[in-house]
Backbone as CSV, one residue per row, in Angstrom:
resi,resn,N_x,N_y,N_z,CA_x,CA_y,CA_z,C_x,C_y,C_z
1,MET,6.050,-21.614,5.304,5.225,-22.194,4.494,4.985,-21.042,3.099
2,ALA,5.330,-21.521,2.039,5.538,-20.831,0.939,3.943,-20.956,0.267
3,VAL,3.938,-19.890,-0.406,2.592,-19.502,-1.158,2.886,-19.668,-2.609
4,ILE,2.313,-20.626,-3.323,2.169,-20.919,-4.697,1.343,-19.916,-5.384
5,LEU,1.973,-19.081,-6.095,1.075,-18.093,-6.768,0.222,-18.729,-8.169
6,ASP,-0.109,-19.749,-8.135,-0.951,-20.141,-9.394,-2.331,-19.639,-9.590
7,ARG,-2.713,-18.864,-8.541,-4.098,-18.267,-8.578,-3.579,-16.715,-8.345
8,LYS,-4.798,-15.716,-8.647,-4.745,-14.568,-8.524,-4.367,-14.271,-6.999
9,LEU,-3.672,-13.266,-6.704,-3.271,-12.845,-5.125,-4.404,-12.154,-4.777
10,LYS,-4.939,-12.219,-3.743,-5.963,-11.359,-3.194,-5.367,-10.147,-2.398
11,VAL,-5.786,-9.060,-2.780,-5.461,-7.893,-2.166,-6.557,-6.982,-1.637
12,VAL,-6.854,-6.861,-0.252,-7.779,-5.985,0.115,-7.281,-4.402,0.301
13,PHE,-7.804,-3.538,-0.351,-7.452,-2.287,-0.443,-8.283,-1.522,0.456
14,ILE,-7.793,-0.761,1.611,-8.366,0.009,2.298,-8.408,1.282,1.895
15,GLY,-9.654,2.053,1.467,-9.471,3.547,0.779,-10.253,4.144,1.798
16,GLY,-10.107,5.487,1.877,-10.632,6.413,2.667,-9.878,7.755,2.935
17,CYS,-10.195,8.436,3.982,-9.437,9.595,4.543,-8.429,9.173,5.605
18,SER,-7.425,10.031,5.690,-6.261,9.864,6.812,-7.119,9.905,8.197
19,ARG,-6.516,9.360,9.112,-7.091,9.377,10.449,-8.325,8.823,10.563
20,SER,-8.640,7.743,9.872,-9.930,7.166,9.809,-10.058,5.839,10.419
21,GLY,-8.926,5.198,10.919,-8.918,3.894,11.818,-8.565,3.006,10.724
22,SER,-7.919,3.489,9.609,-7.419,2.102,8.690,-6.400,1.456,9.065
23,THR,-5.510,2.058,9.899,-4.457,1.111,10.522,-5.002,-0.029,11.505
24,LEU,-5.900,0.547,12.401,-6.534,-0.560,13.283,-7.238,-1.583,12.506
25,LEU,-8.047,-1.230,11.366,-8.915,-2.243,10.644,-7.640,-3.007,9.685
26,ASP,-6.670,-2.552,9.397,-5.493,-3.349,8.677,-5.206,-4.415,9.507
27,LEU,-4.687,-3.863,10.749,-4.225,-4.909,11.682,-5.128,-6.086,12.079
28,ILE,-6.473,-5.735,12.169,-7.461,-6.623,12.498,-7.596,-7.649,11.479
29,LEU,-7.844,-7.188,10.204,-7.899,-7.938,8.946,-6.542,-8.948,8.903
30,GLY,-5.676,-8.428,9.208,-4.427,-9.054,9.008,-4.101,-10.214,9.843
31,GLN,-4.838,-10.277,10.960,-4.877,-11.312,11.842,-5.701,-12.575,11.276
32,GLY,-6.541,-12.553,10.328,-7.313,-13.553,9.613,-6.385,-14.569,9.161
33,LYS,-6.915,-15.548,8.992,-5.976,-16.682,8.591,-5.840,-16.625,6.887
34,ASP,-4.629,-16.880,6.627,-3.978,-16.624,5.391,-3.951,-15.074,5.098
35,CYS,-4.005,-14.081,6.023,-3.833,-12.827,5.701,-2.754,-12.303,6.120
36,PHE,-2.266,-10.897,5.474,-1.054,-10.432,5.927,-1.244,-8.740,6.025
37,SER,-1.122,-8.196,7.165,-1.189,-6.629,7.113,-0.071,-6.121,6.587
38,LEU,-0.042,-5.091,5.660,0.944,-4.580,4.956,1.083,-3.056,5.384
39,GLY,0.256,-2.481,5.860,0.325,-1.046,6.203,-0.111,-0.335,4.996
40,GLU,0.613,0.907,4.933,0.175,1.778,3.827,1.292,1.545,2.784
41,MET,1.324,0.573,2.059,2.255,0.278,0.922,2.478,1.312,-0.023
42,TYR,1.527,2.316,-0.345,1.870,3.499,-1.228,3.297,4.364,-0.709
43,HIS,3.468,4.150,0.598,4.570,4.903,1.191,5.814,4.010,1.265
44,ILE,5.743,2.908,0.838,7.036,1.765,1.085,8.166,2.483,0.524
45,TRP,8.267,2.753,-0.708,9.505,3.387,-1.272,10.176,4.405,-0.549
46,GLN,9.306,5.404,-0.141,9.860,6.638,0.503,10.240,6.267,1.894
47,ARG,9.318,5.819,2.772,9.475,5.540,4.292,10.116,4.315,4.472
48,GLY,10.311,3.354,3.646,10.816,1.986,3.908,12.172,1.918,3.248
49,PHE,12.289,2.020,1.804,13.326,1.879,1.046,14.533,2.954,1.316
50,VAL,13.743,4.352,1.206,14.681,5.451,1.031,15.053,5.950,2.742
51,GLU,14.099,6.148,3.194,14.293,6.639,4.842,14.562,5.576,5.921
52,ASN,14.381,4.191,5.508,14.630,3.138,6.274,13.849,3.343,7.817
53,GLN,12.645,3.826,7.948,11.890,3.796,8.878,11.528,2.430,9.552
54,LEU,11.171,2.708,10.831,10.792,1.264,11.651,9.608,0.530,10.882
55,CYS,9.984,-0.678,11.007,8.844,-1.680,10.487,8.025,-1.917,11.762
56,GLY,6.883,-2.534,11.589,5.892,-2.804,12.584,6.754,-3.653,13.740
57,CYS,7.713,-4.538,13.279,8.154,-5.451,14.298,9.353,-4.403,15.173
58,GLY,9.427,-3.116,15.001,10.245,-2.420,15.810,11.813,-2.201,15.158
59,MET,12.050,-2.955,14.180,13.493,-2.864,13.592,13.409,-1.918,12.432
60,PRO,14.493,-1.199,12.030,14.697,-0.407,10.916,14.265,-1.277,9.681
61,PHE,13.881,-0.776,8.680,13.082,-1.390,7.465,14.155,-2.288,7.102
62,HIS,15.264,-1.879,6.765,16.491,-2.692,5.879,17.145,-3.532,7.157
63,SER,16.847,-3.365,8.279,17.228,-4.656,9.283,16.413,-5.698,9.544
64,CYS,14.983,-5.501,9.223,13.936,-6.368,9.247,14.251,-7.572,8.539
65,SER,14.188,-8.760,9.153,14.520,-9.781,8.232,13.377,-10.232,7.294
66,PHE,11.934,-10.058,7.772,10.945,-10.163,6.688,11.184,-9.246,5.560
67,TRP,11.687,-7.878,5.723,11.760,-7.082,4.488,13.033,-7.339,3.841
68,ARG,14.220,-7.696,4.533,15.395,-8.078,3.635,15.073,-9.328,2.706
69,SER,14.257,-10.199,3.242,13.910,-11.398,2.128,12.956,-10.892,1.210
70,VAL,11.971,-10.021,1.322,11.095,-9.553,0.353,12.177,-8.832,-0.790
71,ILE,13.142,-7.919,-0.084,13.902,-7.157,-1.013,14.800,-8.039,-1.909
72,GLU,15.249,-9.211,-1.134,16.124,-10.271,-1.998,15.043,-10.820,-3.327
73,GLU,13.735,-11.051,-2.837,13.008,-11.754,-3.815,12.593,-10.684,-4.949
74,VAL,12.349,-9.430,-4.474,11.900,-8.323,-5.688,13.281,-8.061,-6.642
75,SER,14.281,-7.998,-5.877,15.743,-7.633,-6.635,15.961,-8.645,-7.783
76,ALA,15.226,-9.773,-7.890,15.332,-10.736,-8.991,14.666,-10.249,-10.214
77,SER,13.719,-9.275,-10.113,12.976,-8.997,-11.214,12.704,-7.345,-11.371
78,VAL,13.194,-6.609,-10.337,13.099,-5.230,-10.113,14.482,-4.680,-9.888
79,ASP,14.918,-3.505,-10.586,16.307,-2.762,-10.367,15.846,-1.870,-9.144
80,LEU,16.285,-2.289,-8.045,16.122,-1.355,-6.874,17.204,-0.414,-6.544
81,SER,18.227,-0.485,-7.402,19.412,0.671,-7.326,19.159,1.860,-7.509
82,ASP,18.193,2.170,-8.204,17.692,3.565,-8.503,16.295,3.884,-8.069
83,LEU,16.200,4.007,-6.644,14.849,4.222,-5.932,14.261,5.549,-6.306
84,GLU,15.230,6.620,-6.534,14.642,7.834,-7.144,13.710,7.757,-8.414
85,SER,14.131,6.962,-9.209,13.424,6.637,-10.234,11.949,5.907,-10.231
86,ILE,12.175,5.040,-9.316,10.757,4.425,-8.755,9.871,5.408,-8.248
87,LEU,10.410,6.381,-7.273,9.709,7.388,-6.672,9.125,8.274,-7.755
88,LYS,9.938,8.544,-8.731,9.679,9.455,-9.729,8.427,9.018,-10.832
89,LEU,8.560,7.753,-10.866,7.562,6.825,-11.547,6.263,6.813,-10.893
90,GLN,6.386,6.540,-9.718,5.128,6.626,-8.856,4.327,7.833,-8.798
91,ARG,5.254,8.975,-8.459,4.612,10.412,-8.589,4.145,10.647,-9.955
92,SER,4.415,10.169,-11.077,3.971,10.554,-12.312,2.872,9.739,-12.786
93,VAL,2.007,8.778,-11.958,1.129,7.915,-12.227,0.047,8.116,-10.871
94,ALA,0.555,7.907,-9.879,-0.350,7.565,-8.583,-0.476,8.873,-8.029
95,ARG,-1.320,9.942,-8.589,-1.612,11.109,-7.841,-2.827,11.484,-8.027
96,PHE,-3.458,12.264,-7.223,-4.990,12.401,-7.072,-5.263,13.139,-8.425
97,ARG,-4.461,14.036,-8.958,-4.811,14.555,-10.144,-4.838,13.727,-11.492
98,HIS,-4.331,12.513,-11.172,-4.238,11.613,-12.317,-5.542,10.609,-12.274
99,LEU,-6.566,10.821,-11.201,-7.538,10.128,-11.158,-8.290,9.961,-12.546
100,PRO,-8.844,10.909,-13.078,-9.585,10.807,-14.404,-8.870,9.863,-15.357
101,LEU,-7.425,10.049,-15.382,-6.844,9.011,-16.621,-6.794,7.628,-16.077
102,LEU,-6.707,7.461,-14.648,-6.655,6.010,-13.899,-8.048,5.512,-14.045
103,ALA,-9.120,6.152,-14.131,-10.425,5.713,-14.007,-10.946,5.524,-15.639
104,VAL,-10.583,6.371,-16.369,-10.851,6.049,-17.621,-9.670,5.961,-18.828
105,ARG,-9.475,4.838,-19.204,-8.292,4.435,-19.915,-8.174,5.040,-21.205
106,SER,-9.329,5.513,-21.865,-9.344,6.136,-23.172,-8.758,7.647,-23.183
107,LEU,-8.603,8.151,-21.894,-8.083,9.488,-21.772,-6.691,9.500,-21.725
108,ARG,-5.979,8.449,-21.441,-4.584,8.291,-21.227,-3.940,8.486,-22.490
109,SER,-2.710,9.072,-22.465,-1.759,9.344,-23.547,-1.022,7.918,-23.558
110,GLU,-0.300,7.816,-24.673,0.459,6.588,-24.825,1.589,6.437,-23.466
111,GLY,2.216,7.675,-23.381,3.467,7.892,-22.372,2.759,7.539,-20.858
112,PHE,1.681,8.217,-20.786,1.105,7.834,-19.311,0.697,6.339,-19.189
113,ASN,0.275,5.666,-20.122,-0.379,4.137,-20.093,0.974,3.418,-20.147
114,ASP,2.105,3.863,-20.670,3.306,3.000,-20.594,3.826,3.065,-19.036
115,ARG,3.776,4.220,-18.345,4.274,4.425,-17.004,3.585,3.870,-16.309
116,VAL,2.145,3.749,-16.243,1.253,3.101,-15.539,1.595,1.461,-15.578
117,LEU,1.887,0.976,-16.804,2.247,-0.482,-17.029,3.429,-0.597,-16.475
118,HIS,4.595,0.004,-16.387,5.916,-0.183,-15.653,5.812,-0.035,-14.387
119,TYR,5.022,0.930,-13.662,4.946,0.929,-12.254,3.989,-0.341,-11.845
120,THR,2.945,-0.730,-12.400,2.367,-1.779,-12.091,3.231,-3.143,-12.226
121,ASP,4.163,-3.224,-12.882,4.953,-4.302,-13.151,5.763,-4.306,-11.764
122,ILE,6.263,-3.306,-11.378,7.149,-3.174,-10.075,6.352,-3.574,-9.001
123,LEU,4.983,-3.052,-8.891,4.235,-3.396,-7.648,3.744,-4.716,-7.741
124,LYS,3.469,-5.349,-8.922,2.988,-6.936,-9.029,4.377,-7.688,-8.523
125,SER,5.539,-7.185,-8.725,6.865,-8.076,-8.265,6.670,-7.934,-6.634
126,LEU,6.464,-6.672,-6.290,6.601,-6.465,-4.841,5.648,-7.321,-4.062
127,TYR,4.190,-7.112,-4.304,3.191,-7.801,-3.747,3.373,-9.347,-3.874
128,GLN,3.852,-10.044,-4.663,4.059,-11.293,-5.137,4.994,-11.719,-4.162
129,ALA,6.157,-11.122,-4.021,7.467,-11.205,-3.216,6.823,-11.418,-1.681
130,ILE,6.052,-10.393,-1.167,5.387,-10.196,0.003,4.706,-11.381,0.245
131,ALA,3.842,-11.890,-0.657,2.870,-13.124,-0.516,3.725,-14.264,-0.236
132,ARG,4.902,-14.365,-1.116,5.792,-15.630,-0.998,6.376,-15.682,0.193
133,VAL,6.857,-14.621,0.681,7.891,-14.410,2.020,6.930,-14.618,3.246
134,SER,5.684,-13.997,3.346,4.665,-13.973,4.328,3.894,-15.455,4.296
135,GLY,4.004,-16.078,3.283,3.332,-17.362,3.124,1.748,-17.006,3.269
136,CYS,1.330,-15.764,3.004,-0.134,-15.650,2.959,-0.802,-15.249,1.624
137,GLY,-1.994,-15.774,1.380,-2.474,-15.510,0.225,-3.600,-14.091,0.006
138,VAL,-3.630,-13.587,1.160,-4.461,-12.331,1.132,-3.696,-11.179,1.808
139,LEU,-3.444,-10.199,1.097,-2.568,-8.968,1.816,-3.514,-7.784,1.791
140,VAL,-3.255,-7.226,2.948,-4.182,-6.066,3.302,-3.412,-4.921,3.306
141,ASP,-3.888,-3.987,2.379,-3.164,-2.614,2.012,-3.890,-1.488,2.522
142,SER,-3.497,-0.634,3.646,-4.312,0.509,4.237,-3.798,1.689,3.601
143,SER,-3.404,1.875,2.348,-2.921,3.182,1.651,-3.865,4.174,1.498
144,LYS,-5.194,3.981,1.366,-6.114,4.992,1.411,-6.250,5.739,0.149
145,LEU,-5.164,5.862,-0.431,-5.227,6.898,-1.550,-6.055,6.082,-2.720
146,ALA,-6.943,6.894,-3.381,-7.601,6.367,-4.413,-6.708,6.109,-5.568
147,ALA,-5.803,6.719,-5.916,-4.983,6.723,-6.938,-4.129,5.437,-6.960
148,HIS,-3.717,4.950,-5.858,-2.869,3.606,-5.352,-3.924,2.462,-5.672
149,GLY,-5.028,2.742,-5.287,-6.261,1.872,-5.368,-6.327,1.378,-6.952
150,PHE,-6.483,2.574,-7.805,-6.750,2.478,-9.271,-5.642,1.736,-9.567
151,ILE,-4.314,2.084,-9.353,-2.984,1.392,-9.727,-3.098,-0.051,-9.420
152,LEU,-3.557,-0.420,-8.503,-3.625,-2.088,-7.842,-4.732,-2.524,-8.875
153,SER,-5.585,-1.956,-9.293,-6.835,-2.492,-9.784,-6.249,-3.026,-11.509
154,GLU,-5.252,-2.285,-11.810,-4.657,-2.401,-13.181,-3.694,-3.769,-13.211
155,ILE,-3.531,-4.205,-12.093,-2.606,-5.402,-12.121,-3.345,-6.642,-12.315
156,SER,-3.148,-7.281,-13.526,-3.951,-8.589,-13.855,-3.905,-9.756,-12.844
157,ASP,-2.543,-9.858,-12.205,-2.688,-10.928,-11.278,-3.098,-10.803,-9.806
158,ILE,-3.789,-9.725,-9.657,-4.206,-9.241,-8.402,-5.803,-9.336,-8.585
159,GLU,-6.441,-9.925,-7.452,-7.733,-10.101,-7.203,-7.917,-9.059,-6.274
160,LEU,-8.554,-7.707,-6.578,-8.564,-6.719,-5.666,-10.060,-6.446,-4.858
161,TYR,-9.916,-6.413,-3.808,-11.092,-6.018,-2.910,-11.060,-4.665,-2.134
162,VAL,-11.955,-3.983,-2.473,-11.751,-2.553,-1.734,-12.836,-2.260,-0.886
163,LEU,-12.374,-1.934,0.437,-13.156,-1.295,1.548,-12.887,0.146,1.639
164,HIS,-14.026,0.747,1.558,-14.115,2.139,1.620,-14.580,2.544,3.123
165,LEU,-13.510,3.051,3.860,-13.676,3.243,5.413,-14.141,4.718,5.207
166,VAL,-15.083,5.073,6.050,-15.626,6.407,6.174,-15.309,6.846,7.791
167,ARG,-14.698,8.007,7.774,-14.580,8.494,9.155,-15.931,9.024,9.776
168,ASP,-16.410,8.764,10.948,-17.281,9.394,11.375,-16.988,10.617,12.022
169,SER,-17.692,11.778,11.524,-17.033,13.157,11.826,-17.670,13.705,13.347
170,ARG,-18.589,12.774,13.819,-19.015,12.948,15.095,-18.107,12.636,16.198
171,CYS,-16.689,11.771,15.900,-16.095,11.386,16.987,-14.843,12.406,16.876
172,LEU,-14.516,12.640,18.012,-13.505,13.751,18.343,-12.669,13.303,19.554
173,LEU,-11.639,13.450,19.513,-10.737,13.206,20.760,-10.208,14.340,21.335
174,TYR,-10.796,14.614,22.644,-10.439,15.863,23.446,-8.978,15.547,24.276
175,THR,-8.234,16.439,24.026,-7.299,16.305,25.186,-7.539,16.919,26.515
176,SER,-6.884,16.920,27.517,-7.338,17.400,28.701,-7.388,18.741,28.723
177,ASP,-6.606,19.545,28.053,-6.717,21.025,28.007,-7.968,21.483,27.226
178,ALA,-8.492,20.665,26.220,-9.539,21.152,25.578,-10.808,20.720,26.196
179,ALA,-10.780,19.894,27.130,-11.772,19.340,28.107,-12.064,20.413,28.980
180,ASP,-10.696,21.143,29.503,-11.000,22.101,30.652,-11.572,23.404,29.884
181,GLU,-11.289,23.668,28.740,-11.798,24.862,28.083,-13.109,24.709,27.759
182,LEU,-13.606,23.435,27.501,-15.183,23.453,27.516,-15.994,23.430,28.794
183,ASP,-15.323,23.102,29.872,-16.106,23.118,31.092,-16.493,24.720,31.402
184,GLY,-15.655,25.733,30.908,-15.993,26.921,30.902,-17.104,27.570,30.040
185,VAL,-17.527,26.438,29.035,-18.659,27.210,28.034,-19.953,26.916,28.527
């Protein structure tokens, strides 16, 4: 089933802290009709493209038929031969320290704004390719990083929904060793 992108692509961005349950929420939301779970897309360049880590299907990234199809689609508009440049570009704009610049455009230098526009063009191509290959009109991204969320908000062809997931600090996982130690208290 092919998705015709004649309307804005809907992206649900899960923001918050690490170890907050975002992966579980991502997987649950991804089960919805017309929804696709992406995982932490912020890390796709390093963990997927460069390190060839395992996909959710259990296959290495470059061996997964889904991601091979996405890569083929993206390659039509993005030069993927120099991944180090894409990683460098990502690091130059999508960092915590750049939040003020991402939140307030008037603070940006022309160079920073040009880098943001270049990176958003790359992400737009990637997300649209994922939508076409998956056949889904709603993509769920559990990257959690605020800078990545701000970058997504810059893409005019994306209708962004943000879920801020707050970890309940009262929840704690005890190992059997920790439980044994508490018995003596």
